[in-house]
Z-matrix of the N, CA and C atoms (Angstrom, degrees):
N
C 1 1.436
C 2 1.523 1 109.16
N 3 1.316 2 117.81 1 130.07
C 4 1.460 3 119.80 2 -179.50
C 5 1.524 4 110.16 3 -110.50
N 6 1.277 5 114.51 4 147.51
C 7 1.460 6 120.32 5 178.55
C 8 1.522 7 108.82 6 -89.06
N 9 1.300 8 117.80 7 145.42
C 10 1.462 9 119.66 8 -177.86
C 11 1.525 10 113.52 9 -68.46
N 12 1.318 11 118.00 10 -19.81
C 13 1.466 12 119.55 11 -177.50
C 14 1.531 13 112.90 12 -99.10
N 15 1.329 14 118.95 13 12.84
C 16 1.464 15 120.39 14 176.46
C 17 1.523 16 109.88 15 -81.18
N 18 1.301 17 115.10 16 154.58
C 19 1.462 18 120.48 17 -179.28
C 20 1.522 19 110.36 18 -78.17
N 21 1.323 20 117.03 19 145.64
C 22 1.469 21 119.46 20 179.46
C 23 1.534 22 111.71 21 -64.58
N 24 1.316 23 115.11 22 152.42
C 25 1.462 24 121.09 23 -179.24
C 26 1.529 25 110.98 24 -59.51
N 27 1.308 26 117.21 25 -39.47
C 28 1.469 27 120.79 26 -179.71
C 29 1.530 28 111.90 27 -58.60
N 30 1.322 29 116.32 28 -42.25
C 31 1.465 30 120.93 29 178.32
C 32 1.523 31 110.55 30 -65.46
N 33 1.339 32 116.90 31 -43.95
C 34 1.461 33 120.29 32 -179.86
C 35 1.524 34 111.56 33 -63.37
N 36 1.323 35 116.85 34 -39.07
C 37 1.464 36 119.83 35 177.61
C 38 1.521 37 111.44 36 -67.46
N 39 1.323 38 117.45 37 -36.34
C 40 1.468 39 120.64 38 177.68
C 41 1.533 40 110.66 39 -64.71
N 42 1.315 41 116.61 40 -40.71
C 43 1.466 42 119.93 41 178.29
C 44 1.529 43 110.12 42 -67.69
N 45 1.325 44 117.08 43 -42.05
C 46 1.468 45 120.26 44 177.88
C 47 1.523 46 110.95 45 -62.20
N 48 1.329 47 116.91 46 -38.28
C 49 1.464 48 120.67 47 177.86
C 50 1.525 49 110.65 48 -64.69
N 51 1.320 50 116.76 49 -40.27
C 52 1.470 51 119.61 50 177.68
C 53 1.526 52 111.80 51 -65.70
N 54 1.319 53 116.50 52 -39.04
C 55 1.469 54 119.85 53 178.29
C 56 1.525 55 110.14 54 -62.58
N 57 1.334 56 116.47 55 -44.27
C 58 1.468 57 119.87 56 177.02
C 59 1.523 58 111.30 57 -64.59
N 60 1.327 59 116.79 58 -40.37
C 61 1.467 60 119.79 59 178.19
C 62 1.521 61 110.38 60 -62.67
N 63 1.330 62 116.48 61 -42.99
C 64 1.465 63 119.85 62 179.81
C 65 1.519 64 111.12 63 -63.36
N 66 1.327 65 116.96 64 -43.04
C 67 1.466 66 120.31 65 -177.41
C 68 1.528 67 111.35 66 -73.79
N 69 1.319 68 116.73 67 -55.39
C 70 1.464 69 120.23 68 -174.00
C 71 1.530 70 112.37 69 -79.64
N 72 1.319 71 116.53 70 -48.39
C 73 1.464 72 119.94 71 179.86
C 74 1.515 73 112.06 72 -67.01
N 75 1.330 74 116.18 73 -39.66
C 76 1.461 75 119.79 74 176.70
C 77 1.515 76 111.80 75 -62.17
N 78 1.342 77 115.22 76 -41.43
C 79 1.467 78 119.04 77 176.91
C 80 1.526 79 111.18 78 -63.09
N 81 1.330 80 116.55 79 -42.58
C 82 1.469 81 120.35 80 -178.03
C 83 1.524 82 111.58 81 -62.22
N 84 1.322 83 116.90 82 -46.22
C 85 1.468 84 119.26 83 -179.10
C 86 1.532 85 110.46 84 -69.24
N 87 1.325 86 117.73 85 -35.12
C 88 1.465 87 120.21 86 177.73
C 89 1.531 88 111.19 87 -68.35
N 90 1.326 89 116.80 88 -41.15
C 91 1.473 90 120.16 89 179.39
C 92 1.528 91 110.92 90 -66.12
N 93 1.323 92 116.70 91 -43.53
C 94 1.466 93 119.68 92 178.64
C 95 1.525 94 110.68 93 -63.90
N 96 1.321 95 116.59 94 -40.18
C 97 1.467 96 120.34 95 178.74
C 98 1.521 97 111.29 96 -65.33
N 99 1.321 98 116.81 97 -37.39
C 100 1.462 99 120.72 98 178.60
C 101 1.524 100 110.72 99 -62.62
N 102 1.330 101 115.84 100 -43.03
C 103 1.469 102 119.28 101 178.54
C 104 1.525 103 111.16 102 -62.16
N 105 1.329 104 116.72 103 -44.94
C 106 1.466 105 120.09 104 -179.57
C 107 1.525 106 111.34 105 -66.01
N 108 1.329 107 116.70 106 -46.16
C 109 1.469 108 119.69 107 -179.86
C 110 1.526 109 111.71 108 -64.24
N 111 1.325 110 117.75 109 -34.80
C 112 1.467 111 120.63 110 178.39
C 113 1.522 112 111.44 111 -62.27
N 114 1.334 113 116.10 112 -33.46
C 115 1.463 114 119.98 113 179.85
C 116 1.522 115 112.93 114 -80.24
N 117 1.313 116 117.43 115 -30.30
C 118 1.468 117 120.51 116 -171.25
C 119 1.524 118 114.19 117 -105.37
N 120 1.326 119 118.43 118 -8.81
C 121 1.473 120 120.58 119 -177.64
C 122 1.524 121 109.22 120 -66.56
N 123 1.341 122 118.33 121 130.62
C 124 1.474 123 121.18 122 -176.71
C 125 1.534 124 112.40 123 -80.74
N 126 1.308 125 115.97 124 69.58
C 127 1.461 126 121.71 125 179.75
C 128 1.519 127 107.67 126 -155.91
N 129 1.315 128 117.67 127 169.83
C 130 1.469 129 119.49 128 174.14
C 131 1.531 130 109.99 129 -57.03
N 132 1.325 131 117.18 130 152.11
C 133 1.470 132 120.83 131 -173.68
C 134 1.534 133 115.18 132 -52.19
N 135 1.325 134 118.20 133 -42.89
C 136 1.469 135 120.13 134 -178.32
C 137 1.527 136 110.83 135 -63.21
N 138 1.333 137 116.52 136 -42.65
C 139 1.465 138 119.74 137 178.33
C 140 1.519 139 111.12 138 -69.09
N 141 1.323 140 117.29 139 -37.16
C 142 1.467 141 120.68 140 179.26
C 143 1.527 142 110.39 141 -61.83
N 144 1.319 143 117.26 142 -43.23
C 145 1.463 144 120.74 143 178.75
C 146 1.520 145 110.37 144 -65.98
N 147 1.330 146 117.52 145 -40.36
C 148 1.454 147 121.05 146 179.99
C 149 1.535 148 110.93 147 -62.68
N 150 1.326 149 117.25 148 -48.74
C 151 1.464 150 120.90 149 -179.19
C 152 1.526 151 111.27 150 -66.31
N 153 1.312 152 116.91 151 -40.55
C 154 1.465 153 120.35 152 178.38
C 155 1.524 154 110.64 153 -63.26
N 156 1.319 155 116.49 154 -39.52
C 157 1.467 156 120.24 155 178.76
C 158 1.519 157 111.59 156 -66.01
N 159 1.317 158 116.96 157 -40.72
C 160 1.464 159 119.69 158 178.29
C 161 1.531 160 111.12 159 -66.46
N 162 1.313 161 116.58 160 -40.31
C 163 1.464 162 119.42 161 178.54
C 164 1.520 163 112.29 162 -68.17
N 165 1.325 164 117.36 163 -24.64
C 166 1.462 165 119.54 164 -179.38
C 167 1.525 166 111.53 165 -62.51
N 168 1.324 167 117.84 166 -30.70
C 169 1.464 168 119.95 167 177.80
C 170 1.528 169 110.84 168 -67.42
N 171 1.318 170 117.14 169 -36.92
C 172 1.463 171 120.79 170 176.01
C 173 1.527 172 109.93 171 -67.23
N 174 1.327 173 116.66 172 -43.01
C 175 1.465 174 121.09 173 179.57
C 176 1.525 175 110.13 174 -61.65
N 177 1.327 176 117.31 175 -43.02
C 178 1.455 177 120.89 176 179.61
C 179 1.534 178 110.31 177 -64.48
N 180 1.326 179 117.02 178 -42.92
C 181 1.467 180 120.17 179 179.63
C 182 1.526 181 111.02 180 -62.42
N 183 1.326 182 117.50 181 -41.98
C 184 1.466 183 121.01 182 177.93
C 185 1.525 184 110.11 183 -64.06
N 186 1.326 185 117.16 184 -40.09
C 187 1.466 186 120.77 185 178.11
C 188 1.526 187 110.89 186 -62.41
N 189 1.323 188 117.41 187 -42.30
C 190 1.466 189 120.98 188 178.62
C 191 1.527 190 110.26 189 -63.12
N 192 1.319 191 117.07 190 -45.41
C 193 1.470 192 119.89 191 177.97
C 194 1.521 193 111.02 192 -60.49
N 195 1.322 194 116.18 193 -41.70
C 196 1.463 195 119.87 194 -178.62
C 197 1.528 196 111.38 195 -65.77
N 198 1.332 197 117.15 196 -38.99
C 199 1.467 198 120.89 197 -179.64
C 200 1.528 199 110.71 198 -58.06
N 201 1.322 200 116.96 199 -41.90
C 202 1.462 201 119.59 200 -177.60
C 203 1.532 202 112.77 201 -86.15
N 204 1.321 203 117.51 202 -10.06
C 205 1.459 204 120.47 203 177.28
C 206 1.526 205 112.58 204 -93.34
N 207 1.318 206 116.83 205 -20.15
C 208 1.455 207 119.68 206 -176.68
C 209 1.527 208 111.05 207 -74.83
N 210 1.307 209 115.28 208 164.02
C 211 1.462 210 122.07 209 -171.02
C 212 1.522 211 114.64 210 -68.96
N 213 1.320 212 117.49 211 -34.75
C 214 1.470 213 119.60 212 -177.08
C 215 1.522 214 110.23 213 -144.99
N 216 1.322 215 114.93 214 160.64
C 217 1.462 216 119.96 215 177.45
C 218 1.525 217 110.24 216 -65.56
N 219 1.328 218 116.81 217 -36.60
C 220 1.468 219 120.19 218 178.46
C 221 1.522 220 110.35 219 -60.62
N 222 1.313 221 117.39 220 -44.12
C 223 1.468 222 121.28 221 179.38
C 224 1.529 223 110.99 222 -64.73
N 225 1.314 224 116.90 223 -35.41
C 226 1.467 225 120.43 224 177.36
C 227 1.524 226 110.67 225 -64.08
N 228 1.350 227 116.18 226 -47.59
C 229 1.467 228 120.06 227 178.34
C 230 1.521 229 111.11 228 -61.58
N 231 1.324 230 116.37 229 -44.66
C 232 1.465 231 120.66 230 -178.39
C 233 1.526 232 110.62 231 -63.27
N 234 1.324 233 117.27 232 -46.45
C 235 1.458 234 121.09 233 -178.84
C 236 1.516 235 112.91 234 -62.55
N 237 1.333 236 116.58 235 -43.62
C 238 1.463 237 119.29 236 179.04
C 239 1.525 238 111.56 237 -67.72
N 240 1.324 239 116.30 238 -37.86
C 241 1.470 240 119.51 239 177.44
C 242 1.525 241 110.88 240 -64.30
N 243 1.323 242 116.22 241 -43.18
C 244 1.468 243 120.07 242 179.44
C 245 1.529 244 110.77 243 -65.08
N 246 1.320 245 117.07 244 -44.25
C 247 1.472 246 120.39 245 -179.96
C 248 1.524 247 110.70 246 -63.13
N 249 1.324 248 116.98 247 -44.28
C 250 1.467 249 120.64 248 178.86
C 251 1.521 250 110.67 249 -62.51
N 252 1.318 251 116.61 250 -43.32
C 253 1.464 252 120.40 251 179.14
C 254 1.517 253 112.60 252 -62.21
N 255 1.321 254 116.93 253 -43.38
C 256 1.472 255 120.50 254 -179.98
C 257 1.525 256 111.61 255 -65.69
N 258 1.320 257 116.00 256 -42.83
C 259 1.470 258 119.24 257 179.95
C 260 1.522 259 110.04 258 -67.83
N 261 1.330 260 117.60 259 -40.37
C 262 1.469 261 120.52 260 177.74
C 263 1.525 262 111.15 261 -64.68
N 264 1.319 263 117.31 262 -37.69
C 265 1.464 264 120.77 263 176.71
C 266 1.525 265 110.66 264 -64.45
N 267 1.329 266 117.25 265 -43.54
C 268 1.463 267 120.63 266 177.96
C 269 1.529 268 110.88 267 -62.39
N 270 1.337 269 116.84 268 -39.46
C 271 1.464 270 120.30 269 178.34
C 272 1.525 271 110.69 270 -66.31
N 273 1.326 272 117.23 271 -40.71
C 274 1.459 273 121.37 272 178.30
C 275 1.529 274 110.59 273 -63.37
N 276 1.326 275 116.46 274 -42.73
C 277 1.472 276 120.14 275 178.41
C 278 1.530 277 110.64 276 -64.30
N 279 1.314 278 116.54 277 -38.37
C 280 1.471 279 120.31 278 178.30
C 281 1.533 280 110.15 279 -63.55
N 282 1.314 281 117.12 280 -44.03
C 283 1.463 282 120.78 281 179.26
C 284 1.527 283 111.24 282 -67.64
N 285 1.327 284 117.55 283 -32.57
C 286 1.464 285 121.59 284 -178.65
C 287 1.528 286 110.88 285 -77.02
N 288 1.321 287 117.00 286 -7.86
C 289 1.462 288 119.98 287 177.16
C 290 1.515 289 113.57 288 95.25
N 291 1.310 290 117.20 289 5.15
C 292 1.464 291 120.40 290 -179.14
C 293 1.507 292 113.58 291 -81.56
N 294 1.321 293 117.31 292 -13.58
C 295 1.453 294 120.02 293 -177.40
C 296 1.515 295 110.60 294 77.98
N 297 1.318 296 114.49 295 173.97
C 298 1.467 297 120.02 296 -179.81
C 299 1.500 298 109.31 297 -111.93
């Protein structure tokens, strides 16, 4: 028996998709950014990793806000995937010696 004031399944799935995008996609973009910042931060390696790690929390928070501000769950997934891919590519190029 369903109540007339319950939310449709489609809406609930869209919200669940956004929550997963915020958690998993946000983590992915924050982790990739941490790796890139650790390599490019102009400080000794230990300090670079520390600062990159602290900034990753800000990056993750911004990603979560963006996921819930964007128009659709699909756009949130696509945007986070694209951002993670670009940052990972920049990190790979940095490690390969090509610079950023």
